[in-house]
C-alpha positions in Angstrom: 70.0 138.8 63.7 68.0 141.6 65.2 68.1 141.7 69.0 64.3 141.6 69.2 64.2 138.4 67.1 66.9 136.9 69.3 64.9 137.9 72.5 61.7 136.4 71.2 63.5 133.2 70.2 65.0 132.9 73.7 61.9 133.8 75.7 61.2 131.2 78.4 57.6 131.0 77.3 58.6 130.0 73.8 57.0 131.0 70.5 54.0 133.3 71.1 52.6 133.4 67.6 52.5 131.0 64.6 54.9 133.3 62.7 57.5 135.1 64.9 58.7 137.0 61.9 55.3 138.8 61.7 55.6 139.7 65.4 59.1 140.9 64.9 58.1 143.1 61.9 55.1 144.5 63.8 57.3 145.4 66.8 59.9 147.0 64.5 57.4 149.0 62.5 55.4 150.1 65.5 58.6 151.4 67.2 59.8 153.1 64.1 56.3 154.7 63.4 56.2 156.0 67.0 59.5 157.7 66.5 58.7 159.1 63.1 55.3 160.5 64.2 56.9 162.2 67.2 59.6 163.7 64.9 56.9 164.8 62.4 54.9 166.6 65.1 58.1 168.3 66.2 58.9 169.3 62.6 55.3 170.6 62.1 55.8 172.8 65.2 58.9 174.3 63.5 57.0 175.2 60.3 56.2 178.9 59.7 52.5 178.0 59.1 52.2 175.9 62.2 48.5 176.9 62.7 47.7 175.1 59.5 49.3 171.9 60.9 47.5 171.7 64.3 45.4 168.7 63.3 48.4 167.0 61.9 50.4 167.5 65.1 47.6 166.1 67.2 47.1 163.1 65.0 50.9 162.5 64.9 51.1 162.5 68.7 48.1 160.2 69.1 49.6 157.8 66.5 53.0 157.9 68.2 51.5 157.1 71.6 49.3 154.2 70.3 52.2 152.7 68.3 54.5 152.9 71.3 52.0 151.3 73.5 51.2 148.6 70.9 54.9 147.8 70.6 55.4 147.7 74.4 52.5 145.4 75.0 53.3 143.1 72.1 56.9 142.7 73.4 55.9 141.5 76.8 52.6 139.6 76.6 51.0 136.7 74.7 49.9 137.8 71.3 46.9 135.6 71.2 44.5 137.4 73.7 41.5 139.5 72.9 43.2 142.6 74.2 46.0 142.2 71.7 43.5 142.1 68.8 41.8 145.3 70.1 45.2 147.0 70.5 46.2 146.0 66.9 42.9 147.4 65.7 43.5 150.7 67.5 47.0 150.9 66.0 45.6 150.2 62.5 43.0 153.0 63.0 45.6 155.5 64.3 48.1 154.7 61.5 45.4 155.0 58.8 44.3 158.4 60.2 47.8 159.7 60.5 48.8 158.5 57.0 45.8 160.2 55.5 46.4 163.5 57.4 50.1 163.5 56.6 49.5 162.7 53.0 47.5 165.9 52.6 50.7 167.9 53.5 53.2 165.6 51.8 53.7 167.7 48.7 54.8 170.6 50.8 56.4 169.0 53.8 58.8 166.1 53.3 58.5 165.2 57.0 54.8 164.5 56.4 55.6 162.4 53.4 58.0 160.3 55.5 55.5 160.0 58.3 52.7 158.9 56.0 55.0 156.2 54.7 56.0 155.0 58.2 52.3 154.8 59.1 51.4 152.8 56.0 54.3 150.3 56.8 53.1 150.0 60.4 49.5 149.5 59.3 50.5 146.8 56.9 52.6 144.9 59.6 49.7 145.2 62.1 47.2 143.8 59.5 49.5 140.8 58.8 50.0 140.0 62.5 46.3 140.4 63.2 45.4 138.1 60.3 47.9 135.5 61.6 46.2 135.5 65.0 42.8 134.6 63.6 
């Protein structure tokens, strides 16, 4: 059992969503996406044609920050409030933008292909969690 699952199951406030598996998956993919986006930005900075990747780097960093914040908030608060829905919408938008930008470079830079995939996974998990809250 994943530690985050175990933590959620043993939280004194009890279950915070109708489907704790969706919350766990969203937490996992947001954390992973934040790490992958940071790594992609760093990899872009190491490319010879770094000037061509400035927009990608900025979007990577924005997405990383939004995903990390989403994960942090979801892990410590009720997932039913209006702020949670707004945060999930922001994460969806950041992941969609980052996936689109990175996909443009994916044929040349494998790190961008990996980042686009991580963003799509996170977007999917956030969509599912958001739908379960409605």
